[in-house]
N, C-alpha and C positions, 0 to 999 in steps of 0.2 A: 255500690261504690265506685265512684269515678276514677279512672287511672289518672296518673300524674299528666300524661299527655293530654287528655280530655279537659282537665283542669286548665292546662296552659292554653290550649285553643281557646277555650270558654272566655277566659280573662283577655286574650289577645283580641278576640273579635268584639268584645263589649266595651272595654276600657279605652277612652280616648287618650288618656295619660301613657297608655303603653303602646301605642300605635308605632309601627315600624319596629318594635323590638323582635328579635330573633328568639328562638327557643332558648339558646345559651345564655342570651342577655336575661330574658324573663326567668329562667332557673337562677341566676346569680341573684335578681331582686327577691325571689321567694326565699333564698337563703337566708338573707339578711332581715326578712320580715318576719311578722309573726299573725296569729288569726285574732281578731277582736270580735266579741259578741255582745249585744246588748238587748234586754228585754224592751217591750212596747213601754213608752214614756220614760225610759232610762236616759239621764245625760251622758252624751259623749263626752262633751267638754262645754264648759260656761264661757261667755264673752268675758274676757280680762283674765282668764287662766293662762298660765304659763305653758307653752307646748311647742314641740318641733315636729311630731310625728304627722304623717298624713294618712288618709285611709281611702281604700277603694272598694265600693261597695259590691259583695259576691252576692247577697241576697237580702231583702228587706227593703226598707225605705228610711230616710233620715230627714229630717227638716232643720234648715239653716235658719238661725233667726238673730237679729239684734234687738237691743232695748232702745226705746225712744219715749222719753217723758214717763218712764217707769212701766212701760207696756212693751211686751214682745212683738216685735213686727216680723212676720214671715218674710225671708227673702227667696227660698227656694225649698222645694222636696225634690230630693234626689233619692234615685233608685238604683238597682242593679248596673254595674258597669261605670257608674259616675263617682267622682272622687272630691273629696274635700280636706280640708286642713292645709293645703299647699301652701297657703300664704306662711303658715307657722314653720314648714318646712324649708321656705325660702328666706325669711327674713327672722324667724325666731320672736321672742317677746311675748307679749300677750295676745292672746286670740282675739281676733278682730269681729267674731261673731261666735255664737253658740250654736251646739248641735245636739238634738233630741232624736231618740229613735221612734219613728211613728209605728213600727212594729218590729217583731224580732228581727235583728239585722245581724248579718254577719259580714265582716269587712277583712281585707287585708290590710294590716299595719305596716306602714312604711317608716322605720327607725332612723331618723335623721342621724344619729350618732354611729350608726353602723352603714350608712349610705357609701361611704368611702370605700368600703370592701367590695362593693360592686360598681367600680368605675364605668364601664361601658354602659350598664344599665342607666346609671345616675346621669350620663349625657343625654340619652334617650329620654328619660324621665323629665329632666329639666326642661329641655327643647319643647316637649309636649306641653308641660305645665305653662311656659311662656306664651305659646299659641292660646292655650285656653284663657289665660288671664288677660290677653290682648282682646279676645273675643268679649269677655265679660266687659272690660273697659268701654268697647266700642258700644255695647248695649246700654251702658250706664251714661254714656255722652248722650245717646240717642233719647234717653229718657229725659236727661236734664234739657235738651233743646226743644223736646216737645212739650214739656212743662212749660218753659220759658214762651214758646210760641202761643200756647192756650191761655197764658195769663194766670196758670196755676199757682198757688203758693208751694214753695219748694224749699222752707228753711232748711230741713234736715241734708237736702242736697248740697246747699250752700258750703256746707262745711266738708265735703269731700277734699281729701288732700291737705287740710289744714291740720296742723299739729294742736292739740288740746293744750290749753294754759295749765302750768302746774299751779296748784294753789298752795 
């Protein structure tokens, strides 16, 4: 069984969203978080679900997907040290994508409603999430530019940033 300090060091070394956190901040974050576990093929959440919690994968793999034309389109496969659900933590509302465990997975669930109890950890976490989301936006922009330069059809990408019409 790993000691508390070994778990801290492993999380700090693997998770981008925890970079720059000291042991006290990490302890603060762990105190307001919980353990989440899923079996292979189990849904973590579905696109459109309400949710505010984010997850940091401790072991296992998770597929992030969206629906397009009734079919699931894989956006990313995430593994140990990677996080997901950050958009829910920041903006709330409906999940913009779904998440499914690709294998038995254990994650740290960061609870939005308890994050105010860990203010110094929250500051570092939000800063790191902002950096990660900026990196993802840069990649998405590069894809759009590449597709437009190659003449590829990109109707799904044309909807980025547009609000859905209410029927």
